[in-house]
C-alpha positions as CSV (number, residue, x, y, z in Angstrom):
1,M,-8.7,-21.4,6.3
2,K,-9.5,-18.6,8.0
3,T,-9.2,-15.4,6.0
4,V,-8.1,-11.8,8.0
5,T,-8.9,-8.4,6.9
6,K,-6.7,-5.7,8.1
7,K,-8.0,-2.5,9.2
8,A,-7.5,-0.2,5.7
9,A,-5.0,2.5,7.2
10,A,-5.7,6.0,6.7
11,V,-4.8,7.8,3.4
12,L,-2.4,10.7,5.1
13,P,0.5,12.8,3.7
14,M,4.0,11.9,3.9
15,N,6.3,14.0,4.9
16,S,4.5,17.6,4.7
17,I,3.6,20.4,6.2
18,L,0.6,21.5,7.5
19,A,-0.4,24.5,8.4
20,G,-3.0,25.8,10.9
21,D,-4.3,25.6,14.6
22,C,-2.0,23.0,15.6
23,I,-5.0,21.6,18.2
24,E,-7.2,21.5,15.7
25,V,-5.0,19.9,13.0
26,M,-3.8,17.0,15.5
27,N,-7.3,16.5,16.7
28,S,-8.5,16.5,12.9
29,L,-5.4,13.2,12.6
30,P,-6.0,9.4,13.5
31,A,-4.7,8.5,16.8
32,E,-1.4,6.4,16.6
33,S,-0.3,8.1,12.7
34,V,1.5,10.6,13.4
35,D,5.4,9.9,15.5
36,L,6.5,13.7,15.3
37,I,5.0,17.0,15.8
38,F,6.7,19.9,16.0
39,A,4.9,23.7,17.0
40,D,6.4,26.7,17.3
41,P,4.7,29.6,18.7
């Protein structure tokens, strides 16, 4: 029997507002970890 290990998921704040420069904050998040980003000028 083979043992399959999944890559550890990044621990991200859920249902949170992250304040800061939009581009810097988005670049700090892992790929494919966000469902929606809303940026207000």
